[in-house]
C-alpha positions as CSV (number, residue, x, y, z in Angstrom):
1,M,-19.5,12.7,-25.2
2,D,-20.7,14.0,-21.8
3,M,-22.4,10.7,-21.0
4,T,-19.2,8.8,-21.7
5,K,-17.2,11.0,-19.4
6,T,-19.8,10.7,-16.7
7,K,-19.7,6.9,-17.0
8,V,-15.9,6.8,-16.7
9,C,-16.0,9.1,-13.6
10,L,-18.8,7.0,-12.0
11,I,-16.8,3.8,-12.5
12,T,-13.7,5.3,-11.0
13,V,-15.7,6.6,-7.9
14,I,-17.3,3.2,-7.4
15,L,-14.0,1.4,-7.6
16,L,-12.3,3.8,-5.1
17,G,-15.3,3.6,-2.8
18,L,-15.0,-0.2,-2.7
19,I,-11.2,-0.1,-2.2
20,L,-11.1,2.5,0.5
21,P,-11.4,1.2,4.1
22,E,-14.4,2.4,6.1
23,G,-12.3,4.7,8.3
24,V,-10.7,6.5,5.3
25,R,-14.1,6.9,3.6
26,A,-15.5,8.5,6.8
27,G,-12.5,10.8,7.1
28,Q,-11.2,9.1,10.3
29,S,-7.6,8.5,11.1
30,D,-6.2,5.6,13.0
31,S,-3.4,6.3,15.4
32,I,-2.5,2.6,15.7
33,P,0.1,1.6,13.1
34,P,-1.2,-1.1,10.7
35,L,0.0,-4.7,11.3
36,S,1.7,-6.3,8.3
37,P,-0.3,-9.1,6.8
38,Y,2.8,-11.3,7.0
39,A,2.6,-11.1,10.8
40,L,-1.0,-12.5,10.6
41,P,-2.4,-15.9,9.7
42,Y,-3.2,-16.3,6.0
43,S,-6.7,-15.1,5.1
44,M,-8.4,-14.0,1.9
45,T,-10.9,-11.8,3.7
46,G,-9.0,-10.2,6.6
47,N,-7.7,-6.6,6.4
48,S,-4.9,-4.7,8.0
49,Y,-4.7,-1.5,6.0
50,D,-1.5,0.4,5.4
51,W,-3.0,3.2,3.3
52,H,0.1,5.4,3.4
53,R,2.2,2.8,1.8
54,L,-0.4,2.0,-0.8
55,W,-0.4,5.7,-1.9
56,I,3.4,5.5,-2.3
57,N,3.0,2.3,-4.2
58,T,0.5,4.0,-6.5
59,A,2.9,6.9,-7.1
60,T,5.6,4.4,-7.8
61,L,3.4,2.6,-10.4
62,S,2.7,6.0,-12.0
63,G,6.4,6.5,-12.5
64,A,6.8,3.0,-13.8
65,F,4.0,3.6,-16.3
66,A,5.8,6.6,-17.7
67,G,9.0,4.6,-17.9
68,T,7.3,1.7,-19.6
69,L,5.8,4.1,-22.1
70,L,9.3,5.4,-23.0
71,V,10.6,1.8,-23.5
72,L,7.6,0.9,-25.7
73,E,8.2,4.0,-27.7
74,C,11.7,2.7,-28.6
75,L,10.4,-0.7,-29.8
76,P,9.6,-1.3,-33.5
77,E,6.1,-0.4,-34.7
78,D,5.1,-4.0,-35.3
79,A,5.8,-4.8,-31.6
80,T,3.2,-2.4,-30.3
81,S,0.9,-1.7,-33.3
82,W,1.1,2.0,-32.6
83,N,0.4,4.4,-35.4
84,R,3.6,6.3,-35.6
85,A,2.2,8.8,-38.1
86,E,-0.6,9.7,-35.8
87,L,1.8,10.0,-32.9
88,R,3.9,12.6,-34.9
89,D,1.0,14.6,-36.3
90,V,-1.7,14.7,-33.6
91,P,-1.3,16.6,-30.3
92,L,-1.0,14.5,-27.2
93,F,-4.4,15.2,-25.5
94,K,-6.2,15.2,-28.8
95,R,-5.0,11.6,-29.3
96,W,-6.3,10.7,-25.9
97,H,-9.7,12.2,-26.7
98,N,-9.8,10.4,-30.0
99,H,-8.8,7.0,-28.5
100,V,-11.0,7.1,-25.4
101,I,-14.0,9.4,-26.0
102,K,-14.4,9.3,-29.8
103,K,-13.5,5.7,-30.7
104,G,-13.4,3.7,-27.5
105,P,-11.8,0.3,-26.9
106,E,-10.9,-2.1,-29.6
107,W,-9.7,-5.7,-30.1
108,D,-5.9,-5.2,-30.3
109,H,-3.4,-7.2,-32.3
110,D,-0.4,-7.1,-30.0
111,K,2.0,-10.0,-29.7
112,F,0.9,-13.0,-27.7
113,Y,3.5,-12.4,-25.0
114,F,2.3,-8.8,-24.5
115,N,-1.3,-9.7,-24.0
116,Y,-1.2,-13.0,-22.2
117,I,2.2,-13.1,-20.4
118,L,3.3,-9.6,-19.6
119,H,-0.1,-8.1,-18.9
120,P,-1.1,-10.9,-16.5
121,Y,2.2,-10.5,-14.7
122,A,1.7,-6.7,-14.5
123,G,-1.7,-7.3,-13.1
124,A,-0.2,-9.6,-10.5
125,A,2.2,-6.8,-9.5
126,Y,-0.6,-4.3,-9.2
127,F,-2.5,-6.9,-7.1
128,M,0.5,-7.4,-4.8
129,S,0.9,-3.7,-4.4
130,A,-2.3,-3.7,-2.4
131,R,-2.2,-7.3,-1.0
132,S,1.1,-6.7,0.8
133,C,-0.3,-3.5,2.3
134,G,-2.9,-5.5,4.2
135,F,-5.8,-5.3,1.8
136,N,-7.8,-8.5,1.4
137,F,-8.1,-10.5,-1.9
138,W,-11.2,-8.7,-3.1
139,R,-10.0,-5.2,-2.4
140,S,-6.6,-6.0,-3.9
141,A,-8.4,-7.3,-7.0
142,L,-10.4,-4.1,-7.2
143,Y,-7.3,-2.0,-6.9
144,C,-5.7,-4.1,-9.6
145,S,-8.7,-3.4,-11.9
146,A,-8.6,0.3,-11.1
147,V,-4.9,0.6,-11.8
148,S,-4.9,-1.5,-15.0
149,T,-8.0,0.0,-16.5
150,V,-8.2,3.6,-15.3
151,G,-4.4,4.1,-14.8
152,W,-3.1,2.3,-17.9
153,E,-5.7,1.4,-20.5
154,F,-7.7,4.5,-20.3
155,G,-4.9,6.6,-18.9
156,I,-1.2,6.5,-19.9
157,E,-1.5,4.0,-22.8
158,A,-4.6,5.8,-24.2
159,F,-2.3,8.7,-25.3
160,M,-0.7,6.2,-27.7
161,E,-3.5,3.8,-28.8
162,R,-7.1,2.9,-28.2
163,P,-7.8,0.9,-25.0
164,S,-7.6,-2.9,-25.6
165,I,-10.6,-5.1,-25.0
166,Q,-8.5,-8.1,-24.1
167,D,-6.3,-6.1,-21.6
168,I,-9.4,-4.6,-19.8
169,F,-10.4,-8.2,-18.8
170,V,-7.2,-10.3,-19.0
171,T,-5.0,-8.0,-16.9
172,P,-7.1,-7.8,-13.7
173,I,-8.7,-11.2,-13.8
174,A,-5.5,-13.2,-14.6
175,G,-3.5,-10.8,-12.5
176,G,-5.7,-11.4,-9.4
177,C,-5.5,-15.1,-9.7
178,I,-1.7,-15.1,-10.3
179,G,-1.3,-12.4,-7.6
180,E,-2.9,-14.5,-4.9
181,G,-0.4,-17.3,-5.8
182,F,2.4,-14.7,-5.6
183,Y,1.1,-13.7,-2.2
184,R,1.3,-17.2,-0.9
185,V,4.8,-17.6,-2.3
186,K,5.9,-14.4,-0.6
187,R,4.5,-15.6,2.7
188,W,6.6,-18.8,2.3
189,V,9.7,-16.6,1.6
190,V,9.0,-14.5,4.8
191,D,8.5,-17.7,6.9
192,N,11.9,-18.9,5.7
193,D,13.7,-15.6,6.6
194,Y,13.9,-14.5,2.9
195,R,15.9,-17.6,2.0
196,V,15.5,-20.0,-0.8
197,L,17.6,-23.2,-0.7
198,G,19.5,-21.5,2.1
199,S,20.4,-18.5,0.0
200,S,19.4,-15.0,1.0
201,V,20.2,-13.8,-2.6
202,L,17.8,-16.3,-4.1
203,G,15.2,-15.4,-1.5
204,G,15.5,-11.7,-2.3
205,I,15.2,-12.3,-6.0
206,L,12.1,-14.4,-5.6
207,A,10.5,-11.9,-3.3
208,F,11.2,-9.1,-5.9
209,L,9.8,-11.2,-8.7
210,V,6.5,-11.9,-6.9
211,D,6.2,-8.4,-5.3
212,P,8.3,-5.9,-7.2
213,V,6.6,-2.7,-6.1
214,N,6.7,-3.3,-2.4
215,E,10.2,-4.7,-2.5
216,F,11.3,-1.6,-4.5
217,T,9.6,1.0,-2.2
218,G,10.9,-1.0,0.8
219,L,14.5,0.0,-0.2
220,W,13.9,3.5,1.3
221,L,10.6,3.1,3.2
222,G,11.7,0.1,5.1
223,N,10.4,-3.4,4.4
224,P,7.9,-4.7,7.1
225,A,8.0,-8.2,5.5
226,R,11.8,-8.5,5.9
227,D,11.5,-7.2,9.5
228,I,8.9,-9.8,10.3
229,A,11.0,-12.5,8.6
230,H,13.9,-11.7,10.8
231,Q,11.7,-11.6,13.9
232,K,10.3,-15.0,13.1
233,A,13.8,-16.4,12.6
234,K,15.0,-15.1,15.9
235,S,12.0,-16.3,17.8
236,R,12.0,-19.7,16.2
237,R,14.1,-21.8,18.6
238,R,15.6,-24.9,17.3
239,T,15.8,-27.7,19.8
240,D,18.0,-30.7,18.9
241,I,18.0,-33.5,21.4
242,S,20.4,-36.5,21.0
243,I,21.7,-39.4,23.1
244,V,25.5,-39.6,23.2
245,P,27.8,-41.9,25.0
246,S,29.3,-40.4,28.2
247,I,32.3,-41.9,29.9
248,T,33.9,-40.1,32.8
249,H,35.8,-41.2,35.9
250,S,32.6,-41.3,37.9
251,Y,30.0,-42.3,35.3
252,N,29.7,-44.7,32.4
253,G,26.6,-44.6,30.3
254,F,24.6,-42.2,28.1
255,S,23.7,-38.6,28.4
256,L,20.7,-36.7,27.0
257,V,22.1,-33.5,25.4
258,G,19.9,-30.6,24.2
259,Y,21.0,-27.6,22.0
260,F,18.9,-24.5,22.4
C-alpha cells in the first residue's frame, strides 16, 4: 500500500517538474509580462509562459470536474457503469481507497462515445489550457497527462469507479494530437480577427470549441488572443490600387487610384 502511494506521488512530482518552467522551479519571478503565443510565429518547441493564467485554468478545470461528476451522477447506470449500490453504502474516501489503492485500474466498459470521442476531446481541452498559455507542445502534452490521469482518473472519478486503462492512455495521447490541431485552428481564427466566413459570432463559437477553458476564463481575466487579433486587424493595411478613367476640363486619360 505504501509503495503504491509512493509511486503515485513520484509520478506526480516528475510530471510537475517537467511542466514547470525553469524560473518557477528555481523560485524566480519574472517581472516581464509573458507574450501570448498568438503574437509569435508558430512553433512546437518555443515557450512564452503565462504561469498565472495556467493556475487559473487549472482551478477552472477542477470546478468543471466537479460539475461533470454531478451531471454523470444524473445519467442512467448503464451510461457510466457505476455501481450505484456501492455509491450508496460505502463512504466517499473509502471508495477512493478501494478503487485506487486496493484494486487499481481496470478495462472499463463505457459507451464508445465516452471513451473515444468525449475523452479525446476533453484531453484536447486540457492540452489547449496550457498551449494557449505559452507552453510548447511537449509541456502541454505533459500537462494534459497530469490533468487527465492525476486530476480525473485517479482523482475525481476515482471516488465513483476504478481508473480506466483505456482513458489513461487515450485521453492524453489522442488529446495531444487533436489539441495541436485545435491550436493551429485557433491561430487561424486569431489571424482572421475572430471571424469565420466574415462572422464574428461563428469565429467566437469556433474559438470556444477548440479552446473552451481559455475562452471561458477570458471572459473575466481578459483574452490576450482576442486583443492580438484586433491589433493584427488594425495594423493590417489593405491597399487597393485600380486604374479608372479620368475626364476633367484639363485632362483626359486614366488615373491610378489607391485606397489605404
